[in-house]
TISEDREN-120078 format. One record per residue: x, y, z of N, C-alpha, C, O, CB in turn. Coordinates in nm, 2 decimals. Glycine has a CB too. Layout:
X  Y  Z  X  Y  Z  X  Y  Z  X  Y  Z  X  Y  Z;
...
END
This chain:
2.20  -0.57  0.54  2.07  -0.67  0.55  1.99  -0.58  0.49  2.01  -0.46  0.51  2.02  -0.73  0.69;
1.87  -0.65  0.41  1.80  -0.62  0.34  1.68  -0.49  0.37  1.64  -0.49  0.48  1.77  -0.73  0.31;
1.64  -0.41  0.29  1.51  -0.30  0.35  1.44  -0.26  0.23  1.47  -0.19  0.13  1.58  -0.15  0.43;
1.37  -0.29  0.26  1.24  -0.23  0.15  1.14  -0.06  0.24  1.13  -0.06  0.36  1.07  -0.42  0.14;
1.10  0.01  0.18  1.04  0.13  0.22  0.92  0.14  0.14  0.94  0.15  0.02  1.12  0.26  0.20;
0.76  0.12  0.21  0.66  0.14  0.14  0.56  0.31  0.17  0.52  0.36  0.27  0.59  0.00  0.18;
0.54  0.36  0.03  0.54  0.46  0.08  0.41  0.48  0.02  0.38  0.43  -0.09  0.65  0.54  0.06;
0.30  0.55  0.10  0.15  0.55  0.02  0.16  0.71  -0.07  0.18  0.83  -0.04  -0.02  0.56  0.16;
0.14  0.66  -0.18  0.14  0.71  -0.30  -0.01  0.83  -0.34  -0.02  0.95  -0.37  0.14  0.56  -0.39;
-0.10  0.72  -0.31  -0.22  0.80  -0.37  -0.37  0.73  -0.29  -0.39  0.61  -0.31  -0.22  0.78  -0.55;
-0.44  0.78  -0.23  -0.57  0.74  -0.19  -0.67  0.81  -0.28  -0.65  0.92  -0.34  -0.59  0.78  -0.06;
-0.79  0.73  -0.29  -0.87  0.77  -0.39  -1.02  0.69  -0.29  -1.02  0.62  -0.19  -0.80  0.71  -0.57;
-1.10  0.74  -0.37  -1.26  0.76  -0.33  -1.38  0.71  -0.40  -1.48  0.75  -0.36  -1.30  0.89  -0.33;
-1.39  0.66  -0.46  -1.48  0.69  -0.57  -1.65  0.68  -0.48  -1.71  0.59  -0.42  -1.46  0.56  -0.72;
-1.66  0.81  -0.50  -1.81  0.86  -0.44  -1.91  0.84  -0.54  -2.03  0.84  -0.49  -1.82  1.04  -0.39;
-1.92  0.82  -0.63  -2.07  0.76  -0.75  -2.05  0.60  -0.68  -2.16  0.55  -0.66  -2.03  0.77  -1.00;
-1.95  0.52  -0.65  -2.01  0.38  -0.59  -2.05  0.38  -0.46  -2.15  0.33  -0.42  -1.92  0.26  -0.60;
-1.94  0.47  -0.36  -2.00  0.48  -0.20  -2.13  0.56  -0.22  -2.20  0.54  -0.12  -1.88  0.58  -0.08;
-2.21  0.65  -0.32  -2.33  0.71  -0.34  -2.41  0.56  -0.32  -2.48  0.52  -0.22  -2.35  0.80  -0.49;
-2.38  0.51  -0.43  -2.47  0.38  -0.47  -2.48  0.26  -0.39  -2.58  0.18  -0.40  -2.42  0.32  -0.59;
-2.37  0.26  -0.31  -2.33  0.10  -0.27  -2.35  0.13  -0.08  -2.39  0.03  -0.02  -2.11  0.04  -0.34;
-2.34  0.22  -0.01  -2.28  0.22  0.08  -2.40  0.34  0.19  -2.43  0.46  0.18  -2.10  0.25  0.04;
-2.44  0.25  0.27  -2.52  0.33  0.36  -2.43  0.42  0.46  -2.38  0.36  0.55  -2.62  0.24  0.43;
-2.42  0.56  0.44  -2.35  0.65  0.47  -2.41  0.71  0.59  -2.35  0.81  0.63  -2.32  0.72  0.37;
-2.50  0.69  0.64  -2.58  0.74  0.74  -2.55  0.68  0.86  -2.53  0.74  0.97  -2.70  0.72  0.72;
-2.56  0.53  0.82  -2.51  0.43  0.93  -2.36  0.42  0.92  -2.31  0.40  1.03  -2.58  0.28  0.90;
-2.28  0.43  0.84  -2.12  0.44  0.78  -2.07  0.55  0.77  -1.97  0.55  0.71  -2.09  0.40  0.63;
-2.11  0.70  0.84  -2.03  0.84  0.76  -1.88  0.81  0.74  -1.85  0.85  0.64  -2.04  1.01  0.86;
-1.80  0.76  0.80  -1.66  0.72  0.78  -1.61  0.70  0.62  -1.51  0.76  0.57  -1.64  0.59  0.86;
-1.71  0.61  0.56  -1.72  0.62  0.44  -1.74  0.69  0.33  -1.74  0.65  0.22  -1.76  0.58  0.44;
-1.77  0.81  0.36  -1.76  0.93  0.27  -1.68  0.98  0.20  -1.70  1.08  0.14  -1.78  1.01  0.31;
-1.55  0.90  0.19  -1.45  0.98  0.16  -1.32  0.89  0.14  -1.34  0.77  0.16  -1.43  1.10  0.27;
-1.19  0.92  0.11  -1.07  0.79  0.12  -1.06  0.71  0.23  -1.13  0.74  0.33  -0.94  0.83  0.10;
-0.96  0.60  0.26  -1.00  0.56  0.36  -0.88  0.67  0.47  -0.77  0.73  0.44  -0.99  0.39  0.35;
-0.98  0.65  0.61  -0.90  0.79  0.70  -0.76  0.68  0.76  -0.69  0.73  0.84  -1.03  0.87  0.88;
-0.74  0.56  0.72  -0.60  0.52  0.83  -0.45  0.58  0.73  -0.35  0.59  0.79  -0.59  0.28  0.87;
-0.46  0.62  0.56  -0.36  0.67  0.57  -0.33  0.82  0.51  -0.43  0.90  0.48  -0.28  0.57  0.53;
-0.22  0.84  0.48  -0.18  1.00  0.51  -0.08  1.00  0.33  0.03  0.95  0.34  -0.05  1.04  0.72;
-0.10  1.04  0.26  -0.03  1.09  0.11  0.15  1.11  0.19  0.19  1.20  0.26  -0.12  1.30  0.04;
0.23  1.01  0.15  0.33  1.06  0.18  0.39  0.96  0.31  0.51  0.93  0.31  0.30  1.22  0.21;
0.33  0.92  0.38  0.31  0.78  0.49  0.42  0.69  0.45  0.41  0.63  0.34  0.15  0.68  0.48;
0.54  0.68  0.52  0.59  0.59  0.53  0.65  0.48  0.61  0.69  0.51  0.73  0.62  0.60  0.49;
0.68  0.34  0.55  0.70  0.24  0.66  0.83  0.17  0.59  0.87  0.19  0.48  0.57  0.13  0.68;
0.89  0.09  0.70  1.04  0.09  0.63  1.04  -0.07  0.72  1.03  -0.09  0.85  1.19  0.27  0.68;
1.06  -0.14  0.65  1.10  -0.32  0.65  1.22  -0.37  0.67  1.30  -0.34  0.58  1.09  -0.39  0.52;
1.27  -0.43  0.75  1.43  -0.47  0.77  1.41  -0.65  0.80  1.34  -0.72  0.88  1.52  -0.37  0.94;
1.49  -0.67  0.72  1.55  -0.79  0.74  1.51  -0.91  0.62  1.49  -0.88  0.51  1.50  -0.82  0.88;
1.52  -1.04  0.67  1.50  -1.14  0.56  1.34  -1.19  0.50  1.32  -1.25  0.39  1.58  -1.26  0.61;
1.25  -1.17  0.58  1.13  -1.20  0.54  1.02  -1.06  0.52  1.08  -0.96  0.47  1.10  -1.31  0.65;
0.94  -1.04  0.54  0.82  -0.97  0.53  0.74  -0.96  0.62  0.64  -1.02  0.60  0.76  -1.00  0.45;
0.74  -0.89  0.73  0.66  -0.89  0.82  0.58  -0.73  0.82  0.64  -0.62  0.81  0.75  -0.93  0.96;
0.45  -0.75  0.83  0.34  -0.62  0.87  0.41  -0.57  0.94  0.48  -0.64  1.01  0.21  -0.63  0.95;
0.42  -0.40  0.93  0.47  -0.29  1.02  0.37  -0.27  1.14  0.25  -0.27  1.13  0.50  -0.14  0.95;
0.41  -0.27  1.20  0.28  -0.21  1.32  0.20  -0.05  1.29  0.24  0.06  1.26  0.38  -0.16  1.51;
0.07  -0.12  1.30  0.02  0.01  1.25  -0.02  -0.04  1.09  -0.05  0.05  1.01  0.14  0.15  1.26;
-0.01  -0.14  1.07  -0.05  -0.09  0.88  -0.18  -0.26  0.85  -0.19  -0.37  0.89  0.19  -0.12  0.73;
-0.24  -0.18  0.77  -0.36  -0.24  0.76  -0.37  -0.39  0.75  -0.30  -0.44  0.66  -0.42  -0.19  0.65;
-0.43  -0.44  0.81  -0.42  -0.61  0.79  -0.45  -0.63  0.67  -0.37  -0.71  0.61  -0.51  -0.71  0.87;
-0.57  -0.56  0.57  -0.63  -0.57  0.47  -0.52  -0.54  0.36  -0.49  -0.63  0.28  -0.73  -0.49  0.48;
-0.48  -0.46  0.36  -0.39  -0.38  0.30  -0.24  -0.44  0.25  -0.18  -0.44  0.15  -0.38  -0.27  0.41;
-0.22  -0.50  0.37  -0.09  -0.55  0.40  -0.14  -0.71  0.32  -0.04  -0.78  0.30  -0.05  -0.54  0.59;
-0.21  -0.75  0.29  -0.26  -0.90  0.29  -0.26  -0.85  0.08  -0.22  -0.92  -0.02  -0.48  -0.95  0.41;
-0.29  -0.73  0.07  -0.29  -0.75  -0.10  -0.13  -0.73  -0.12  -0.07  -0.79  -0.20  -0.41  -0.61  -0.21;
-0.06  -0.64  -0.04  0.10  -0.60  -0.11  0.17  -0.70  -0.11  0.26  -0.73  -0.20  0.20  -0.51  -0.04;
0.13  -0.78  0.05  0.29  -0.86  0.08  0.37  -0.90  -0.01  0.49  -0.86  -0.03  0.28  -0.99  0.16;
0.32  -0.98  -0.08  0.34  -1.07  -0.23  0.48  -0.92  -0.30  0.60  -0.94  -0.30  0.12  -1.08  -0.36;
0.43  -0.83  -0.33  0.50  -0.73  -0.38  0.60  -0.70  -0.28  0.71  -0.73  -0.32  0.43  -0.63  -0.42;
0.60  -0.66  -0.16  0.68  -0.63  -0.07  0.79  -0.72  -0.03  0.88  -0.69  0.04  0.62  -0.60  0.02;
0.75  -0.89  -0.10  0.86  -1.00  -0.01  0.96  -1.01  -0.15  1.08  -1.04  -0.16  0.79  -1.18  0.06;
0.85  -0.99  -0.28  0.97  -0.99  -0.39  1.06  -0.92  -0.41  1.16  -0.97  -0.48  0.96  -0.98  -0.48;
1.07  -0.76  -0.36  1.13  -0.65  -0.39  1.25  -0.68  -0.26  1.37  -0.67  -0.28  1.02  -0.50  -0.40;
1.21  -0.72  -0.15  1.28  -0.75  -0.03  1.38  -0.84  -0.09  1.50  -0.82  -0.09  1.19  -0.80  0.10;
1.31  -0.98  -0.14  1.40  -1.07  -0.21  1.52  -1.04  -0.34  1.59  -1.12  -0.41  1.31  -1.15  -0.25;
1.51  -0.93  -0.35  1.60  -0.89  -0.49  1.54  -0.87  -0.66  1.58  -0.83  -0.77  1.72  -1.02  -0.51;
1.40  -0.91  -0.61  1.35  -0.90  -0.75  1.35  -0.72  -0.84  1.36  -0.63  -0.77  1.19  -0.97  -0.74;
1.33  -0.71  -1.00  1.30  -0.61  -1.03  1.18  -0.65  -1.12  1.16  -0.76  -1.15  1.41  -0.55  -1.06;
1.08  -0.54  -1.19  1.03  -0.56  -1.23  1.03  -0.49  -1.37  1.01  -0.37  -1.36  0.96  -0.57  -1.15;
1.05  -0.54  -1.49  1.17  -0.48  -1.59  1.03  -0.39  -1.69  1.07  -0.32  -1.79  1.29  -0.65  -1.69;
0.88  -0.41  -1.66  0.83  -0.30  -1.72  0.85  -0.15  -1.65  0.82  -0.05  -1.71  0.70  -0.33  -1.74;
0.89  -0.13  -1.49  0.89  0.00  -1.41  1.06  0.07  -1.46  1.15  0.00  -1.50  0.88  -0.05  -1.22;
1.06  0.18  -1.45  1.16  0.26  -1.49  1.27  0.28  -1.39  1.38  0.33  -1.42  1.11  0.37  -1.53;
1.23  0.24  -1.27  1.30  0.24  -1.18  1.35  0.05  -1.10  1.26  -0.01  -1.05  1.22  0.34  -1.08;
1.48  -0.01  -1.11  1.46  -0.14  -1.08  1.43  -0.09  -0.87  1.41  0.01  -0.80  1.65  -0.26  -1.15;
1.44  -0.27  -0.86  1.37  -0.24  -0.73  1.29  -0.16  -0.68  1.32  -0.10  -0.57  1.42  -0.22  -0.67;
1.16  -0.14  -0.74  1.03  -0.07  -0.75  0.94  -0.16  -0.74  0.97  -0.27  -0.79  1.00  0.00  -0.86;
0.80  -0.13  -0.69  0.70  -0.20  -0.75  0.59  -0.12  -0.71  0.61  -0.08  -0.59  0.70  -0.34  -0.72;
0.46  -0.08  -0.77  0.38  -0.05  -0.71  0.24  -0.12  -0.70  0.19  -0.18  -0.79  0.38  0.05  -0.74;
0.20  -0.10  -0.59  0.07  -0.21  -0.56  -0.02  -0.13  -0.51  0.00  -0.01  -0.49  0.10  -0.35  -0.44;
-0.13  -0.20  -0.48  -0.25  -0.09  -0.41  -0.32  -0.22  -0.31  -0.26  -0.33  -0.29  -0.40  0.00  -0.57;
-0.45  -0.19  -0.25  -0.51  -0.27  -0.12  -0.62  -0.24  -0.21  -0.61  -0.14  -0.29  -0.51  -0.22  0.06;
-0.77  -0.35  -0.21  -0.81  -0.42  -0.29  -0.93  -0.37  -0.28  -1.03  -0.43  -0.30  -0.79  -0.55  -0.29;
-0.94  -0.25  -0.24  -1.11  -0.16  -0.13  -1.16  -0.13  -0.26  -1.08  -0.07  -0.34  -1.08  0.04  0.00;
-1.28  -0.17  -0.32  -1.31  -0.11  -0.44  -1.38  0.02  -0.44  -1.41  0.09  -0.53  -1.39  -0.20  -0.52;
-1.40  0.03  -0.35  -1.44  0.16  -0.31  -1.36  0.29  -0.25  -1.40  0.40  -0.27  -1.52  0.13  -0.22;
-1.23  0.28  -0.16  -1.16  0.31  -0.15  -0.99  0.30  -0.12  -0.92  0.31  -0.02  -1.21  0.33  -0.12;
-0.98  0.28  -0.29  -0.81  0.25  -0.27  -0.74  0.31  -0.24  -0.76  0.43  -0.25  -0.75  0.22  -0.34;
-0.60  0.27  -0.19  -0.47  0.32  -0.19  -0.36  0.25  -0.22  -0.33  0.14  -0.17  -0.46  0.37  -0.08;
-0.27  0.31  -0.31  -0.17  0.30  -0.40  -0.04  0.32  -0.35  0.01  0.43  -0.38  -0.18  0.39  -0.50;
0.02  0.25  -0.29  0.15  0.21  -0.25  0.29  0.24  -0.34  0.27  0.24  -0.46  0.14  0.07  -0.23;
0.43  0.26  -0.29  0.52  0.22  -0.40  0.61  0.14  -0.28  0.61  0.16  -0.16  0.59  0.36  -0.50;
0.68  0.06  -0.36  0.73  -0.04  -0.25  0.91  -0.04  -0.34  0.93  -0.11  -0.44  0.61  -0.24  -0.26;
0.99  0.03  -0.30  1.15  -0.02  -0.29  1.25  0.00  -0.24  1.30  0.08  -0.16  1.19  -0.01  -0.34;
1.29  -0.12  -0.32  1.42  -0.18  -0.23  1.49  -0.05  -0.17  1.50  0.05  -0.25  1.54  -0.28  -0.34;
1.56  -0.02  -0.02  1.61  0.03  0.00  1.82  -0.02  0.02  1.86  -0.11  0.10  1.51  0.06  0.09;
1.91  0.04  -0.05  2.02  -0.01  -0.06  2.11  0.06  0.04  2.12  0.18  0.06  2.06  0.00  -0.19;
2.18  -0.06  0.13  2.28  0.02  0.26  2.38  0.11  0.15  2.39  0.07  0.03  2.40  -0.13  0.38;
2.43  0.19  0.18  2.55  0.26  0.15  2.70  0.20  0.20  2.81  0.26  0.17  2.53  0.40  0.21;
END
């Protein structure tokens, strides 16, 4: 059975953009990286169809689902060093999160 691991690799906060565009008095949680994620956090998907893991942000899932499905179905990206991997991110322009998506081979 096909498996894919999604791992949080990096979280960022564009503080200059946040300072210019976010009302941090009304939304104090928007003053740093997205609070939903921890670097190293992992999710495992098993099966023939990529369904959003429980607890995974809907917005981030919408952004990376295409890459997860591609890797789950056996694709390799020729520009990446490791076959069966993809690097993708959510498109939050203020607080992006980068994920590593990797196929997990059965032993």
